[in-house]
ZAZA-708544 format. One record per residue: z negated, x, y of N, C-alpha, C in turn. Coordinates in steps of 0.02 Angstrom, whole numbers, padded with zeros to 5 digits, always signed. Each point is the difference from the previous one (the first is absolute). Layout:
// residues N
ZXYZXYZXY ...
END
This chain:
// residues 473
-08006-06450+04832-00034+00037-00053+00016+00074+00006 -00037+00040-00035+00010+00073+00001+00023+00023-00068 +00052+00040-00003+00025+00025-00063-00047+00052-00029 -00008-00001-00066-00037+00053-00033+00042+00064+00000 -00034+00056+00005+00036+00064+00002+00025+00020-00069 -00032-00026-00051+00022+00015-00069-00001-00064-00039 +00039-00001-00053+00004-00060-00042-00036+00013-00065 -00059-00031-00009-00041+00014-00058+00018-00046-00058 +00001+00026-00059+00015-00038-00060-00063-00011-00041 -00003-00057-00033-00053-00011-00048+00019+00027-00068 +00062+00026-00005+00025+00028-00063+00006+00075+00007 -00011+00035-00054+00004+00073+00003+00072+00025+00000 +00046-00043-00023+00070+00021-00002+00044-00062+00006 +00063+00011+00016+00046-00055+00003+00012-00025-00071 +00003-00066-00007+00006-00030-00067+00070-00024-00011 +00032+00025-00051+00069-00015-00014+00006-00044-00062 +00052-00043-00001+00014-00041-00057+00041+00037-00051 +00023-00038-00050+00037+00030-00055+00065+00033+00023 +00028-00024+00056+00064+00028+00024-00010+00046+00059 -00060+00025+00009-00012+00048+00053-00009-00030+00069 -00001-00066+00006-00009-00033+00064-00074-00013+00013 -00018-00001+00064-00069-00014+00019-00018-00071-00021 -00059-00008-00029-00024-00066-00021-00028-00038+00060 +00031-00055+00018-00021-00040+00057-00028-00067-00024 -00063-00015+00014-00026-00067-00016+00043-00054+00033 +00009-00056-00035+00044-00053+00026-00035-00068-00002 +00024-00048+00040-00034-00065+00004+00017-00046-00059 -00050-00037-00022+00009-00051-00052-00019-00067+00031 +00048-00045+00003-00012-00066+00028-00021-00047-00057 -00065-00004-00010-00027-00040-00056-00040-00059+00028 +00017-00060-00022-00032-00062+00023+00018-00017+00073 +00024+00048+00037+00021-00011+00069+00072+00023+00008 +00047-00046+00011+00070+00021+00007+00010+00040+00063 +00052+00042+00001+00014+00037+00062+00014-00048+00057 -00024+00016+00058+00014-00039+00061+00044+00044+00045 +00029-00029+00053+00040+00042+00045-00038+00062+00024 -00066-00005+00005-00039+00058+00022-00015+00048-00057 -00024-00026-00056-00020+00045-00055+00060+00028-00037 +00058-00033+00003+00060+00026-00034+00020+00068+00028 -00021+00014+00062+00016+00064+00031-00030+00058-00038 -00054-00013-00038-00032+00053-00038+00046+00027-00055 +00049-00039-00020+00047+00023-00052+00043+00057+00024 +00000+00014+00066+00038+00056+00027-00025+00066-00028 -00057-00001-00033-00025+00060-00033+00047+00021-00056 +00047-00046-00018+00052+00016-00049-00006-00036-00066 -00057-00035-00010-00011-00032-00065-00052-00054+00008 +00004-00052-00041-00051-00051+00000+00003-00039-00066 -00051-00041-00011-00001-00043-00059-00017-00071+00022 +00038-00048-00027-00014-00071+00015-00018-00036-00065 -00036-00055+00008-00022-00040-00058+00012-00073+00016 +00063-00023-00005+00018-00068+00021-00042-00055-00032 -00018+00008-00063-00038-00052-00035-00071-00007+00027 -00024+00049+00038-00068-00003+00027-00003-00033+00069 +00057-00013+00030+00001-00028+00067-00007-00076-00003 -00040-00028+00046-00015-00071-00003+00031-00041+00057 +00032+00034+00048+00033-00038+00053+00059-00039-00030 +00009-00062+00021+00048-00044-00031+00071+00028-00001 +00020+00031+00055+00068+00026+00004+00012+00055-00052 -00050+00042-00013+00007+00053-00050-00003-00029-00070 -00045-00049-00011-00005-00032-00066+00066-00032-00019 +00029-00038+00047+00062-00036-00014+00058+00049-00011 +00003+00051+00042+00056+00048-00006-00002+00037-00066 -00059+00021-00021-00005+00037-00064+00016-00047-00058 -00023-00062+00004+00014-00049-00053+00075-00013-00007 +00034-00002+00057+00073-00011-00001+00036+00058-00035 -00023+00061+00014+00030+00059-00032-00010-00002-00075 -00061-00016-00021-00016-00003-00071+00044-00053-00034 +00006-00059+00032+00040-00055-00028+00073+00020-00010 +00028+00034+00050+00070+00020-00005+00011+00051-00056 -00047+00046-00009+00008+00050-00052-00008-00031-00070 -00040-00052-00005-00006-00035-00064+00066-00036-00015 +00029-00031+00051+00065-00032-00009+00053+00051-00020 -00004+00058+00030+00047+00054-00017-00007+00020-00074 -00061+00006-00022-00012+00023-00069+00019-00052-00053 +00003-00064+00022+00015-00053-00048+00070-00030+00010 +00039+00029+00046+00067-00025+00013+00043+00006-00062 +00046-00047-00008+00041-00002-00061+00071+00025+00011 +00016+00018+00062+00067+00026+00014-00005+00061+00045 +00048+00046-00004-00001+00059+00044+00003-00019+00073 +00036-00054+00016+00006-00022+00069-00068-00021+00028 -00038-00039-00041-00066-00022+00023-00049+00059+00005 +00005+00044-00049-00043+00059+00002+00011+00039+00065 +00063+00011+00017+00017+00037+00061-00023-00038+00063 +00009-00066-00002-00020-00041+00058-00075+00004+00013 -00040-00011-00053-00072+00001+00009-00026+00071+00016 +00035+00050-00026-00020+00069+00016+00010+00014+00074 +00057-00019+00027+00014+00011+00071-00050-00038+00044 -00016-00062-00021-00047-00041+00039-00070+00030-00001 -00022+00025-00058-00067+00028-00005-00006+00065+00040 +00053+00042-00001-00002+00062+00039-00001-00016+00074 +00039-00050+00021+00001-00019+00071-00069-00025+00022 -00033-00039-00042-00067-00025+00016-00050+00058+00004 +00007+00048-00046-00045+00057+00000+00009+00044+00062 +00062+00012+00018+00015+00040+00059-00029-00034+00062 +00008-00065+00005-00027-00038+00056-00076+00004+00000 -00030-00004-00058-00073+00003-00006-00026+00067+00025 +00030+00054-00022-00023+00067+00018+00009+00014+00075 +00059-00017+00026+00017+00018+00068-00029-00048+00052 +00010-00065-00012-00017-00049+00051-00071-00028-00006 -00025-00009-00061-00068-00025-00008-00051+00056+00003 +00016+00056-00033-00047+00056-00002+00011+00050+00057 +00058-00003+00032+00013+00046+00055+00010+00072-00021 +00021+00011-00062+00009+00067-00027+00074+00020+00001 +00013+00065-00003+00068+00026+00000+00012+00037-00066 +00025-00037-00050+00009+00031-00066+00054+00054-00003 +00039+00007+00053+00052+00052+00000-00028+00069+00015 -00061+00003+00028-00027+00065+00020-00072+00010-00024 -00033-00054-00019-00070+00003-00024-00001-00015-00075 -00038+00039-00037-00008-00013-00071-00051-00057-00008 +00023-00054-00031-00043-00059-00008-00015-00010-00074 -00064+00004-00017-00022-00017-00068-00020-00074+00001 +00020-00037-00050-00018-00071-00002-00037-00016-00065 -00057-00034+00007-00040-00020-00058+00025-00067-00025 +00018-00005-00064+00025-00062-00029-00045-00022-00058 -00018-00064-00003-00040-00026-00055+00039+00005-00066 -00032+00022-00054+00035+00007-00064+00032-00065-00024 -00034-00057+00012+00028-00064-00023+00066-00016+00035 +00006+00017+00064+00062-00012+00036+00056+00045-00025 -00018+00062-00015+00049+00047-00027+00026-00025-00067 -00045-00022-00043+00019-00023-00066+00041-00065+00003 -00022-00047+00042+00035-00064+00006+00071+00008+00026 +00012+00053+00038+00066+00012+00028+00041+00048-00044 -00028+00019-00056+00036+00046-00044+00011+00068+00032 -00044+00019+00047+00007+00064+00035+00043-00004+00062 +00034-00057+00011+00045-00006+00058-00037+00006+00066 -00063-00022+00002-00039+00003+00062-00008+00072+00023 -00014+00045-00047-00008+00071+00016+00064+00029+00027 +00056-00013-00034+00065+00026+00023+00018-00028+00068 -00018-00063+00011+00014-00033+00064-00034+00035+00058 -00064+00017-00008-00036+00034+00054+00026+00071+00011 +00021+00033-00052+00030+00066+00008+00067-00005+00036 +00041-00048-00021+00065-00010+00033-00009-00022+00072 -00057-00033+00014-00014-00022+00068-00026+00056+00045 -00015+00059-00029-00019+00057+00040-00065+00034-00018 -00038-00028-00048-00063+00032-00019+00014+00063-00041 -00048+00046+00001+00009+00064-00035-00033+00001-00068 -00053-00040-00009-00036-00001-00064-00028-00070-00014 -00008-00014-00064-00033-00061-00022-00068+00018-00028 -00052-00032+00026-00068+00011-00024-00020-00059-00042 -00022+00014-00061-00018-00054-00046-00062+00021-00040 -00038-00048-00021-00061+00013-00039+00016+00044-00060 -00030+00059-00002+00014+00048-00054-00022-00024-00068 -00043-00051-00003-00022-00027-00064+00051-00047-00030 +00048-00023+00040+00051-00045-00024+00062+00040-00020 -00005+00031-00058+00055+00041-00025+00064-00041-00007 -00008-00063-00020+00059-00043-00010+00039-00009+00065 -00036-00008+00057+00033-00008+00064+00034+00065+00021 -00033+00056-00012+00030+00065+00017+00064+00011-00040 -00002-00016-00064+00059+00008-00042+00056-00048+00021 -00020-00061+00019+00047-00052+00017+00045+00019+00059 -00026+00040+00046+00039+00016+00061+00059+00045-00014 -00004+00041-00054+00056+00043-00019+00026+00042+00060 -00047+00033+00032+00016+00040+00059-00012+00074-00013 +00031+00044+00039-00016+00071-00005-00074+00010+00014 -00033+00046-00034-00072+00008+00006-00022+00019+00070 +00044+00033+00039-00019+00018+00068-00002-00059+00047 +00022-00058-00024-00002-00061+00039-00061-00044-00016 -00040+00021-00048-00057-00041-00023-00066+00036+00012 -00048-00038+00027-00069+00024+00008-00046-00046-00040 -00036+00028-00048-00049-00039-00039-00066+00000+00038 -00026-00059+00016-00061-00004+00040-00059-00023-00042 -00059+00027+00017-00062-00016-00036-00055-00016+00050 -00043-00047-00018-00056-00018+00044-00066+00029-00025 +00001+00028-00058-00060+00033-00027+00018+00073-00011 -00033+00031-00050+00015+00070-00014+00072+00008-00021 +00032+00051+00027+00070+00013-00016+00003+00039-00066 +00042-00022-00046+00004+00036-00064+00043+00062+00005 -00005+00042-00051+00046+00057-00003+00071-00027-00009 +00050+00041+00016+00068-00025+00002+00021-00036-00063 -00009+00029-00058+00017-00033-00063+00070-00028-00002 +00006-00060-00031+00066-00031-00008+00030-00021+00066 -00043-00022+00047+00025-00025+00064+00039+00054+00037 -00014+00063-00016+00034+00056+00032+00076-00003-00011 +00020-00024-00056+00072-00004-00015+00034-00057+00038 -00040-00046+00027+00028-00058+00034-00007+00004+00076 -00056+00026+00023-00015+00001+00071-00014+00071+00023 +00035+00022+00052-00010+00067+00026-00055+00004+00052 -00029-00058+00016-00054-00002+00050-00056-00045-00025 -00060+00012+00023-00057-00042-00017-00048-00001+00059 -00036-00055+00007-00048-00004+00055-00062-00037-00023 -00054+00007+00039-00064-00030-00019-00040-00017+00063 -00035-00057-00002-00046-00018+00053-00063+00042-00007 -00027+00022+00056-00063+00037-00002-00047-00028+00052 -00064+00014-00009-00051-00022+00048-00030+00058+00038 -00011+00055-00035-00032+00058+00032+00038+00063-00018 +00013+00042+00049+00039+00060-00012-00031+00046-00052 -00065+00015+00006-00032+00047-00045-00001-00027-00071 -00021-00063-00009-00004-00028-00067+00069-00006-00032 +00049-00018+00040+00067-00009-00027+00030+00065-00024 -00011+00053+00036+00026+00065-00021-00028+00019-00068 -00064-00014-00011-00031+00016-00063+00028-00042-00058 +00025-00059+00017+00024-00045-00052+00075+00007-00014 +00035+00040+00039+00071+00009-00011+00013+00035-00066 +00054-00016-00035+00014+00032-00065+00015+00074+00008 -00006+00036-00055+00010+00072+00001+00072+00020+00016 +00046-00045-00013+00071+00017+00010+00024-00018+00070 -00046-00012+00047+00019-00024+00065+00045+00050+00038 -00004+00064-00016+00040+00049+00035+00066+00015-00035 +00016-00039-00053+00064+00009-00033+00057-00017+00047 +00054+00039-00003+00058-00013+00043+00044-00056-00027 -00012-00019-00063+00043-00050-00031-00013-00071+00027 -00058-00011+00028-00017-00066+00025-00037+00008+00067 +00020-00041+00048-00030+00003+00067-00057-00050+00005 -00058+00022+00021-00059-00043+00004-00016-00017+00072 -00015-00063+00013-00021-00023+00066-00066-00038-00007 -00046+00012+00046-00062-00039+00002+00002-00045+00062 -00025-00061-00008-00004-00047+00056-00070+00000+00028 -00007+00022+00061-00065+00003+00033-00004-00053+00054 -00058-00031+00006-00012-00047+00055-00038+00038+00055 +00031+00011+00057-00033+00037+00054-00059-00040+00028 -00045+00033+00037-00057-00035+00030+00024-00056+00046 -00035-00056-00001+00019-00058+00040-00013+00012+00074 +00040-00033+00040-00008+00004+00073-00039-00060+00024 -00055+00011+00034-00041-00055+00026-00024-00045-00056 -00035+00028-00050-00021-00038-00058-00063-00043+00013 -00025+00001+00062-00057-00041+00016-00067+00032-00015 +00002+00060-00029-00062+00034-00017-00004+00067+00037 +00033+00002+00056-00003+00061+00041+00050+00052-00022 +00039-00014-00052+00049+00049-00023+00063-00001+00042 +00031+00057+00007+00062+00005+00037+00048+00044-00039 +00046-00033-00037+00046+00038-00042+00046+00045+00038 +00008-00012+00066+00042+00043+00042-00041+00053+00036 -00066+00002-00013-00041+00050+00031+00012+00069-00030 -00014+00052+00039+00013+00068-00023-00037+00017-00064 -00062-00023-00006-00040+00017-00059+00029-00033-00062 +00019-00064+00006+00028-00036-00057+00066+00030-00022 +00042+00018+00048+00065+00029-00017-00008+00069-00031 -00048+00039+00025-00013+00066-00029-00020-00006-00073 -00042-00049-00015-00022-00011-00069+00059-00021-00044 +00041-00045+00027+00059-00024-00036+00047+00058-00016 +00012+00043+00049+00044+00057-00010-00027+00048-00052 -00065+00007-00002-00032+00044-00050+00011-00028-00070 -00007-00065-00008+00011-00031-00066+00073+00005-00021 +00045-00012+00048+00071+00006-00015+00017+00070-00022 -00032+00049+00032+00013+00070-00018-00017+00017-00071 -00048-00036-00030-00017+00011-00070+00059-00016-00046 +00038-00050+00019+00057-00020-00041+00062+00042+00014 +00016+00009+00064+00061+00037+00016-00004+00072-00023 -00062+00027-00004-00008+00068-00025+00021+00005-00073 -00002-00057-00035+00021-00002-00071+00073-00021-00007 +00034-00010+00056+00070-00023-00004+00006-00074-00011 -00054-00038+00015+00000-00073-00010+00015-00034+00067 +00047-00047-00001+00017-00038+00060-00056-00049+00016 -00004-00020+00063-00050-00049+00021+00033-00056+00039 -00016-00062-00019+00022-00059+00037-00060-00031+00034 +00005-00015+00064-00056-00030+00037+00012-00075+00007 -00048-00040-00023+00008-00072+00001-00014-00027+00070 +00050-00030+00031-00005-00031+00066-00034+00045+00052 +00026+00060+00011-00031+00047+00047+00016-00019+00072 -00037+00029+00046+00017-00006+00071+00048+00056+00018 +00031-00005+00059+00045+00053+00022-00038+00066+00009 -00061-00004+00023-00039+00062+00010-00018+00032-00066 -00017-00041-00049-00017+00027-00066+00061+00033-00032 +00056-00035+00000+00060+00027-00032+00028+00059+00039 +00001-00006+00067+00025+00056+00040-00042+00062-00007 -00066-00009-00007-00044+00058-00010+00015+00033-00067 +00012-00040-00052+00018+00027-00066+00065+00039+00004 +00049-00029+00035+00065+00032+00006-00006+00068+00034 -00035+00001+00056-00005+00062+00038-00046+00051-00032 -00042-00022-00046-00043+00046-00037+00042+00047-00043 +00060-00021-00017+00043+00040-00043+00046+00046+00040 -00001-00006+00067+00041+00044+00041-00041+00058+00026 +00034+00053+00020-00035+00058+00026+00039+00028+00059 -00036+00033+00045+00032+00030+00058-00036+00064+00019 +00039+00048+00024-00030+00062+00023+00004+00005+00077 +00018-00056+00032+00003-00002+00073-00071-00002+00028 -00012+00034+00054-00068+00002+00028-00019-00067+00031 +00050-00041+00017-00015-00065+00029-00009-00054-00054 +00009+00019-00063-00010-00047-00055+00055-00051-00009 +00056+00008+00035+00055-00048-00006+00046+00018-00058 +00041-00049-00019+00046+00008-00057+00071-00007+00024 +00042+00049-00016+00070-00003+00017+00032-00060-00035 +00038-00039+00037+00027-00062-00027+00074-00007+00017 +00042-00010-00051+00071-00012+00010+00012-00075-00004 +00035-00027+00050+00016-00071+00001+00073-00008-00021 +00013-00041-00051+00068-00008-00027+00020-00073-00005 +00065-00011-00008+00027-00066-00013-00003-00015-00075 +00023-00059-00019+00004-00017-00071+00048+00046-00037 +00047+00031+00036+00048+00046-00032-00024+00072+00003 -00064+00010+00015-00031+00066+00005+00030+00043+00056 +00026-00032+00053+00023+00036+00059-00061+00014+00044 -00006+00061+00022-00057+00019+00042+00010-00026+00071 -00047-00041+00023+00002-00026+00068-00034+00047+00048 -00055+00031-00022-00036+00045+00043-00061+00029-00034 -00033+00045+00034-00060+00033-00025-00060-00020+00044 -00053-00025-00031-00059-00021+00037-00062+00027-00036 -00058-00022+00021-00062+00021-00032-00044-00061-00015 -00038+00006-00054-00043-00055-00021-00072+00024-00007 -00046-00046+00007-00070+00011-00015-00021-00052-00050 -00059+00006-00028-00025-00051-00046-00002-00067+00035 -00022+00000+00062-00006-00063+00037+00068-00032+00013 +00051+00041+00013+00066-00028+00013+00030-00030-00063 -00012+00031-00058+00025-00027-00063-00034-00066-00015 -00065-00004+00011-00036-00063-00011+00027-00054+00046 +00013+00017+00063+00028-00048+00048+00069-00024-00021 +00041+00046-00028+00066-00019-00024-00004-00050-00057 -00048+00010-00045-00010-00046-00057-00027-00067+00023 -00035-00001+00057-00027-00062+00025+00053-00044+00032 +00049+00031+00034+00049-00040+00038+00070+00004-00028 +00012+00039-00053+00066+00005-00031+00053+00026+00050 -00022+00046+00042+00044+00030+00051-00005+00076-00004 +00047+00033+00033-00005+00072+00007-00053+00018+00051 -00056+00029-00022-00054+00020+00045-00014+00074-00014 -00003+00040+00053-00009+00072-00006-00053+00024+00049 -00008+00066+00005-00049+00027+00048+00038+00039+00053 -00011-00019+00063+00032+00033+00056-00042+00058+00024 +00027+00059-00005-00038+00059+00022-00005+00003+00076 +00052-00024+00034-00002+00002+00073-00050-00050+00029 -00007-00058-00034-00047-00050+00024-00069+00007-00033 -00002+00040-00053-00062+00007-00039-00026-00068-00022 +00046-00041-00027-00018-00068-00020+00051-00025-00051 -00017-00056-00032+00048-00031-00046+00061-00023+00038 +00058+00005-00032+00063-00018+00030+00036-00050-00046 -00002-00064+00019+00035-00051-00038+00071-00005+00028 +00047+00027-00037+00069+00006+00023+00027-00068+00022 +00026-00002+00061+00033-00060+00024-00040-00044+00046 -00065+00011+00005-00041-00042+00043+00022+00004+00073 +00024+00059+00021+00023+00009+00069+00075-00007+00006 +00037+00032-00046+00073+00001+00004+00033-00062-00030 -00035-00035-00044+00031-00055-00036+00036+00022-00063 +00004+00065-00011+00034+00028-00059-00051+00009-00056 -00023-00056-00027-00051+00002-00052+00031+00012-00069 -00043+00011-00049+00023+00015-00068-00036-00044-00051 +00039-00027-00047-00030-00033-00058-00014+00053-00052 -00062+00003-00023-00020+00051-00049+00015-00025-00071 +00033+00042-00039+00015-00016-00070-00044+00039-00048 -00009+00064+00015-00036+00041-00049-00025+00065+00033 -00057+00024-00025-00028+00065+00022-00007+00043-00063 +00026+00061+00003-00004+00045-00057-00031+00067+00021 -00032+00033-00048-00023+00068+00008+00048+00045-00038 +00019+00057+00028+00048+00043-00033-00032+00037-00059 +00041+00039-00035-00021+00032-00063-00056+00051+00011 -00005+00028+00060-00053+00048+00014-00061-00033+00033 +00007-00065+00012-00055-00040+00029-00019+00022+00071 +00047+00032+00036-00017+00022+00067+00047-00030+00054 +00040-00050-00020+00043-00034+00048+00009-00073-00022 +00009-00044+00049+00009-00071-00014+00071-00021+00017 +00022-00054-00032+00064-00030+00018-00011-00075+00011 +00021-00024+00058+00000-00072+00014+00071-00025-00008 +00011-00048-00044+00065-00031-00007-00002-00066+00038 +00045-00007+00049-00003-00057+00046+00069-00029+00012 +00001-00058+00030+00061-00027+00029-00011-00001+00076 +00043+00037+00035-00006+00005+00072+00026-00064+00033 -00038-00028+00046+00019-00061+00035+00007+00013+00075 +00025-00050+00035+00007+00005+00073+00046-00054+00025 -00017-00032+00056+00041-00055+00026+00067+00024+00025 +00000+00054+00039+00062+00025+00028+00037+00047-00047 -00038+00047-00028+00029+00050-00045-00055+00023-00048 +00019+00014-00061-00048+00024-00050-00009+00075+00010 -00050+00019+00038-00009+00070+00018-00070+00024-00017 -00004+00056-00036-00063+00033-00011-00013+00050+00056 +00053+00033+00023-00006+00053+00050-00009-00029+00070 -00038+00035+00042-00010-00022+00070+00064+00003+00040 +00051+00034-00026+00066+00003+00033+00044-00058-00020 -00029-00050-00033+00034-00061-00021+00051+00011-00056 -00011+00052-00040+00041+00012-00059-00041-00020-00062 +00036-00014-00054-00035-00019-00061-00045+00056-00025 +00026+00062+00003-00039+00057-00024-00013+00050+00056 -00048+00043-00011-00016+00053+00049+00048+00058-00005 +00052-00005-00042+00049+00053-00007+00069-00024+00023 +00001-00047+00046+00063-00022+00030+00031-00058-00037 +00062-00013+00018+00036-00057-00029+00011+00009-00075 -00008-00053-00039+00012+00005-00072+00074+00007-00015 +00015+00029-00057+00069+00007-00023+00007-00036-00068 +00057+00008-00031+00010-00029-00067-00008-00075+00000 -00029-00026-00053-00008-00072-00008-00038-00032+00058 -00056+00032+00020-00040-00030+00053+00037+00002+00066 +00038+00054+00012+00040+00004+00061+00052-00055+00002 +00033-00012-00057+00050-00053-00004-00033-00068+00011 -00058-00010-00029-00036-00064+00009-00014-00013+00074 -00022+00051+00036-00014-00007+00072+00064-00016+00038 +00055+00033-00018+00063-00012+00034+00024-00072-00011 -00006-00024-00061+00020-00068-00015-00042-00051+00039 -00065+00014+00006-00043-00046+00037+00021-00003+00074 +00020+00057+00027+00023+00002+00070+00067-00037+00007 +00044+00008-00048+00065-00033+00003-00007-00077-00003 -00050-00023-00035-00010-00072-00004-00020-00028+00068 -00037+00039+00039-00024-00023+00065+00052+00013+00055 +00030+00058-00001+00045+00019+00055+00052+00050-00025 +00056-00024-00022+00052+00044-00027+00053+00014+00053 +00027+00062+00001+00054+00016+00048+00064-00039-00017 +00043-00006+00048+00063-00035-00011+00040+00035-00055 +00027-00039-00045+00040+00027-00055-00041+00025-00059 -00065-00013-00001-00043+00023-00055+00020-00032-00066 +00015+00042-00049+00018-00026-00067-00061-00032-00033 -00058+00029+00012-00062-00028-00030-00011-00071+00027 +00011-00009+00065-00009-00067+00029+00050-00048-00030 +00061+00023-00014+00050-00042-00031-00022-00023-00069 -00031+00046-00037-00025-00019-00066-00057-00051+00005 -00043+00009+00050-00054-00049+00010+00028-00070+00013 +00055-00003+00036+00029-00064+00020+00048-00030-00051 +00018+00039-00052+00049-00023-00048-00027+00010-00071 -00039-00047-00026-00030+00008-00067+00051+00006-00056 +00059-00030+00008+00051+00005-00053+00026+00072-00003 +00013+00029+00059+00023+00070+00001-00054+00046-00030 -00062-00012+00017-00054+00042-00026-00004-00005-00076 +00006-00061-00026-00001-00010-00073+00058+00037-00033 +00059-00007+00028+00059+00032-00029-00006+00076+00000 -00027+00028+00054-00007+00073+00004-00053+00025-00050 -00052-00038-00010-00051+00019-00050+00031+00004-00069 +00039-00051-00018+00032-00001-00066+00051+00056-00006 +00039+00010+00052+00053+00052+00000-00030+00069-00009 -00052+00016+00039-00029+00067-00003-00037+00012-00066 -00032-00052-00027-00034+00007-00064+00051+00015-00055 +00058-00033+00004+00052+00011-00050+00026+00072+00004 +00008+00025+00062+00024+00068+00009-00051+00051-00026 -00064-00014+00012-00052+00044-00026+00000+00002-00076 +00012-00057-00031-00001-00003-00073+00056+00041-00032 +00052+00016+00039+00056+00037-00028+00000+00074+00019 -00052+00022+00036-00003+00071+00020-00008+00046-00060 +00032+00059+00004-00006+00048-00054-00024+00069+00024 -00002+00009+00067-00022+00064+00026-00065-00008+00040 -00039+00053+00006-00064-00002+00035+00010-00018+00074 +00047+00034+00033+00011-00012+00072+00023-00072+00013 +00048-00022-00041+00025-00068+00009-00056-00051-00012 -00041+00015-00050-00056-00045-00015-00049-00005+00059 -00014+00057+00032-00045+00000+00058+00030-00041+00057 +00065+00008+00010+00033-00036+00055-00001-00076-00012 +00017-00020-00060+00002-00072-00015-00071-00030-00002 -00048+00040-00023-00069-00023+00000-00024-00012+00072 +00019+00044+00045-00017-00008+00071+00030-00065+00027 +00062-00015-00019+00032-00063+00021-00039-00060-00026 -00015+00001-00064-00036-00056-00030-00068-00011+00034 -00036+00055+00012-00065-00005+00031+00005-00027+00071 +00051+00021+00036+00010-00025+00068+00009-00076+00000 +00047-00024-00040+00013-00072-00001-00060-00039-00029 -00033+00030-00048-00060-00033-00029-00055-00006+00053 -00008+00051+00041-00052-00002+00050+00018-00047+00058 +00065-00007+00013+00021-00050+00049-00018-00070-00025 +00015-00012-00063-00018-00065-00030-00076-00011+00002 -00038+00053-00017-00073-00006+00001-00025-00016+00071 +00031+00031+00050-00021-00012+00070+00011-00073+00019 +00054-00030-00024+00013-00071+00016-00053-00045-00030 -00033+00023-00053-00051-00039-00034-00071+00019+00023 -00004+00051+00043-00066+00022+00022-00035+00044-00051 +00037+00027-00048-00027+00042-00053-00003+00072+00025 -00057+00033-00008-00008+00070+00021-00001+00046-00060 +00005+00065+00013-00005+00050-00053-00067-00005-00035 -00052-00014+00039-00067-00007-00030-00002-00059-00048 +00035-00054+00017+00003-00058-00045+00033+00019-00066 +00052+00041+00004+00035+00022-00061-00046+00045-00042 -00037+00044+00034-00047+00044-00036-00052-00041-00036 -00025-00053+00032-00049-00044-00031+00029-00030-00064 +00062-00024+00004+00031-00033-00058+00010+00050-00057 +00022+00060+00016+00010+00051-00052-00066+00019-00034 -00052+00007+00040-00066+00018-00028-00028-00056-00043 +00013-00062+00020-00022-00058-00040+00035+00000-00068 +00064+00013+00001+00039-00001-00063-00023+00055-00048 -00024+00054+00028-00023+00056-00042-00060-00020-00041 -00037-00052+00021-00060-00022-00036+00016-00047-00059 +00061-00027+00000+00016-00050-00051+00001+00028-00070 -00019-00041-00048+00004+00019-00071+00054-00039-00036 +00021-00056+00029+00053-00040-00030+00066+00019+00032 +00047+00021-00041+00064+00022+00025+00057-00045-00023 +00047-00012+00045+00059-00039-00018+00052+00045-00035 +00047-00031-00034+00053+00038-00033+00041+00039+00050 +00014-00030+00057+00038+00035+00051+00075-00004-00010 +00023-00049-00038+00072-00008-00010+00032-00025+00064 +00064+00016+00009+00036-00024+00059+00010-00076-00005 +00006-00032+00059+00009-00072+00003+00074-00016+00011 +00028-00035-00049+00072-00012+00001+00022-00038+00062 -00040-00049+00022+00020-00040+00058+00001+00042+00064 -00048+00048+00005-00001+00042+00059+00058+00050+00000 +00019+00023-00059+00057+00046-00007+00064-00036+00021 +00009-00062-00021+00059-00039+00018+00002-00012+00075 -00057-00014+00030-00003-00012+00072+00019+00063+00038 -00024+00058-00023+00017+00063+00032+00074+00016-00007 +00028-00014-00059+00071+00012-00011+00042-00042+00047 -00022-00061+00011+00038-00044+00044+00000+00027+00072 -00055+00029+00021-00003+00029+00067+00046+00061+00005 -00001+00043-00052+00040+00061+00001+00075-00013-00003 +00020-00058-00027+00070-00016-00007+00030-00029+00064 -00043-00015+00048+00025-00031+00062+00042+00050+00040 
END
């Protein structure tokens, strides 16, 4: 293909949301659950799922199991049973999101549509369960005030949804910080939106169904003309600060919407792209085109544009150092992209052609230590203390407890840094024995940040006694 020399917009200006970020249309999986292929579209950074609308038996059964567990949780007669059913329901939800839907709730914002009757029957536990499992918002019928009230959630976690005309904020504004509506036609829908649609107090999203692909009547939803019309309609909403969700879009439709919000002043029409790890470490600098972004969304891999080859470059096809794509972002000025990936490779995880992880040489700090530990597991020099720890789990356990105790008693900044370094070293040795990476830890931390249910966090007496016994040896 040939690159365009300029990047034309169907919008007169960049459209920003309430927090100054570019408004990016996102996929809505309605009636069709995400598949290994379509789940890649969530890399746009956000998506919406509707479990109750899916008819495949595995999804029907999985969602029913989650609902049943949350009902048991809400009706449990003892704290022990309540805790047990809560843990089971969250585990089922996490499995549903990650393994059945193929989504990554630690890095993608997932809105989930829940039937009001299920919310009410579970006493609101179903909503909390999906949030604790990694979802970012609960979408519920805005006409069911009782269900919205029942959830007892912060308003920024609730989206009131409507299938007809959306009402003015009114009372629902105090309960739900977001609202959405199904629409059929861009022009007609804009005229029917309430007068308060541009209020910053409530975020409005419209659900658009993009043109169908191969509809049997000569239509081609992925054709240039159809996409141009779709982008024009979307522009009517984003110009008003209204978000747009696309129902079951193709990679080309969604990728075109994404790139419509980016801008470049390069004569070759390319977009500067930073490739990073889950920890926001820069792996390298590359360039993207609209076509390369669409290709990345199609295969869930790092795909860029090679200036030397004047063609798409799917990272790893030649070297074997491929990348799993997690997320694509546009920066605050809308003139640069960021690909968040996990770098892979059979021999070594290298982004750079010099066989280093990054294009700036060997990593240091945590990542440098992680690489060193991986090497020690395979081939350690004689007398390696790290190798000794790998071979002696009792010694490793004792050192972890010992160093944690010393850190807990630090009173100076320097001493605290030294003991923290010790704890992190031994913790990362333990993680290496389990195959746990820094990226895995980042995933877990980001997942916990989504939770709305918090534990008391009291110390566990049995674990304190066990640690004391180790320290007294």
